[in-house]
N, C-alpha and C positions, 0 to 999 in steps of 0.2 A: 506253607505261606506260598504269596503270588508276588510279585512287582513286575508293578507297571510305570514306561516312566513317564515322566515330566509333561502335560499335553504341551506346556510353549516351547518346548523342544526338539520340535518335529522339523526335518530335516530333508536334503537329495543323501548326504553321507550318512545319515541313521540319526540316533538318537541322544544329545549331548550329553542328558546326564541321564538318573532315573531314585525315584523314591523308594523306599518300600513303604507296601504299605500294606495291613491287614484283610486280603485278598487272597481267593483260593484259584489254585490256577495252577492247569496239568505239567508235570514236570520239565517237561519238554518245554514249554514255553519261556514255564520261570529260567530254564538255564539258555533258553536264542536273548531275554530279555536281560538274565545280569551279564553277556557276552559284550552286550554296547556295538559291535560292531554288523549286526546281522541288516544288514534294510529290513524294512515292515514296511507295508501297509495296514491300514488300520481299516474299524469298517464299525460301523452302530446298530446293533441289534434292539430290537423293542418288543417286548413279548404281551399283547396285553391277552388276560382274562377274563372274561366276564361274570358278573356274580351271579350266575347261573350253574358258572364250578365248569362249565360242560363246552365253551365257545370259545376258539383260542383266534386271536389276531397277531399274526407277525411281519412285523415290516421290516425291513437294511434301510440304511443311509446309501447302502454300496449302489451304482448302476447300472447292475444286471442282481435277478435273484442271485441269491444266495443259499445253497444245500448245508446248515453244521450239523451234526447231534441227528441226522435223519430227517429233518425240520427245514418246510423251502422257507425264508422269510423272504417275503413277496420287494421288489425292489420299490421303495418311496421318491429318492431319485431324479427331481427336483423338490418331490412335494409336500416332504416330511423336514422340518429342523427340529434342530434342538439345543436348548438353551447349557449355561452349566452352573453347576451349585455347589453349595459350600457345605462341607464334613466339616462342625466342630467337635470340641471333647464334650462338652456343654451336654445339657435335653434338646437344644433347638433343632425342631423339628427339618428335614430339608427339603427343598423345593426347585421344582426345575421346570420347565410348560415348555411341550412341542407344539408346533407353527404346520398346522397340515395344508399349505399351500392352492392342494388339485385337490378341496378335499369332497370335486362330486364326480370325481372314481366310483365307478358301479361296481360292488360284488355278486354273490350269490341272492336272488331274491328278487332282481332287480330297481333295490332302491339308491339313490346316489347316499354313498361313504356320507356324504356333508349331516342332509337330513337324519338318518338314520343316529347319528352322532348330537343335533337338535331335538330328537326324540326320544333321549335316552340309555343308546343305545352303548356306550362308557360308563354311566351310571353305576355307581360300585364296583369297577372293574378293579382290576389287581394290575400295574406293570413294571417289566425287568424290563430295564437298560442296561444291554452288555456288550463289551468291548472289545470289538472282535481281531487279532491280529492272522495279519497274509505275508508268508518270504518270497519276496521279488529276487528274481523277475515273477511273474504273476502267468501259471498257466490255463488252458481256458477248458472249462469253468473254476476259476482258482483254489487253490486247495485252503478248506479251510481244517487241515485237523490241528493245527497250533492251538486251536481250542479259544474259550472265549475269557472274560475275567468278568466276575460281577461290577456294577458302578456306580445301581441306583435302585433299589425295593421299596413300591408305596405302592398307593390309589390313587386314582383318579377326584379330584376334585372340581372346580371351576370348571367350562366348560362353555366358550365364550363363542356365538357361531357367526361371520362377517360375512360382509359380500366381498371376499380378496378374501382371505383364512379364515380357520378355524384356531384357535389356542385352545388348551388341554394342557390344566394347571394341575399338574402331579404331585401330592404329598408323601414324606416316610412315613415309614407306619408307624414311628411311634409318634406318628400324630392322633394313634388309637386311642393314647396316654390320657391325655383332653377330656378328664369324665367331670360330669360335676359332682360335685360330693358336696351332702353324703350321696352313696350312690343309689339310696332308695330315700326314693322322696312321699312327707307324709300329705297325700296327697286321696281324695274317692275314689277313681277309677285305679286298675289295676297298674302293677306297675313294669309287669311280662306283656312282652309281644304277645299277639296273639302265634302259639304253635315252637313258641322260642325254647331254647333247653328251660326252662320257671315253670315257662304251662305246664308240658310234660305233654300236650297232645303236638299229635301229627299229624304234619302240614299234608300228607298223603289222602291223608283221610279225609279230608276237609273241600277236595279239588277236584273237581268232577271235570270231564268233558262236554263239552256241547258245540250245536253249530249256529248256524248266524242266519234267523230267520225273513222274510222278505222285508226287502224297503229298509237296509242298515246307513245309516248314517257316519261321520268320524267322531260324534259324540253320541253316537246310542245304538247301543246293537241290540234287537232284537234277538228272541228263543223263535226260535224252528218248534220247540217243542219245550214248554216249559214245567221245568221242574215244581211242587207240587207247597215248598214255600224258599218263592222265587228272594222275601225281605231276609233272608240272610245271609245273602249277599253284599250286602249293602255294606261298608265299608270297608267290602274285602277287595279285592285285585283282582285283575281278568290279563292273561299272556293269549297273544294271536299264535297259532301254532301253523297257521297256514292263509293263502294271497298278500295281497300287496303288501298287508301291513303286518306281514308274521315278522315275530321278532318283538313288537311291541306288548308293552309294559303298561297298564293303568290300574288307577285307583279308581274304585265303582263311589260313585255320591247314592244312588238312586238302585233300587232294584224293585219291581212289582212284576208280574205277570206278563204281560205287556213288553219287558227288555230291563235293560241295564243301560245306565246312565251314567257317561266316563268321570273323572275330575278333570280335566283334558281333550283336545282331539288326536287320536289316532292320523299317525303319519299321509295315509292312505285310503283313501276307500274301498272300504271291504265292500265284499260279491258275497250277497247267500248263495250259503253251503260253505263258505269259508270255517272254521273250523280253530276253539278257541275255550281254553281251561279259565274255568272261573273258580277260585279260589273265596270262602266264607268271612265275614268277618265279625269282627267282635268288636263293641262297645263297653267293652272292659269293665263292666259289671258284675255286680252278686249274682242276679236275675238271668245270665248268661250263661253262671259259671253255671250257676244249679242248672241251668237245663241240658248241660256239656255229660251233670255231676261230676265236674271237678274241682268245686267248692273249695275242696281243701290245700290245691298249691292258689290259691287268688294271695292275691298281693297288697291287694287295694286293703287304703281305711276308709268306708263305707261310716262309718260317725266321727268321723271329724267332721264341725262347724264348717261353716263355708266361711270365707276371707273378710265377708259383709260381719257376719254376728260374731266371730272369735277376737273376743278383745279382752 
């Protein structure tokens, strides 16, 4: 059990009152908060884990970088502000917005952070917001050993990129309970996503590394050496792994011996010789499943009549 003070009760002399909540924290921090007479400073910490699960961005609202638990949180002051959110005893999905006021900063790869957000960097990312408490007076660097309290965990949703600021909407993880009922729809195509657990096939087995050929555009990636059956990548996806567009994911709408046509442009013009991986597509038909010797896991209903003939 952890203790966190009421956010509205901050003052120079300490916290006027506190509220017991179900939040884990270190015993030392719980004791300090329960005391009520220890002057504290606080900072918000934000951890974003991208959809690939291997890339993490860490920010803090503090005026300088903070090292917490061995991880460095980059100072986002004044470029990041965050709204409050409400917790209820019902199944309401908590929602929080993060405003990036100076999102033209540049990270590794040379591309502006704002451009990366606009091109899908945070799509499907998870977010953890924590409150860090530091005892006053502050040392240099600040002592972060009191630890943190987790206050929000969720997923990124809508991202709006404007001229002045970028707004990232985050929703609680219980938003994942928002499912269609019944879960399995009677339809012609397979209900599984290609290579998901229900499909059982290995994604790695259908992902191949390639090199960009001559004269690419942001919407077209020519092969440097075309595969024998390029059409298998139609409806698949591309992941750029080097060059100006490094990190971009795009859906493939057409593939032939000349190259790949993407659903929407890359964030930067690729260069011949850049590397990318291509993941094969699936049209969710029995023909495709049979060709992959996976028909036993097909979850479509190919003999259901189309809507215009189902009376």
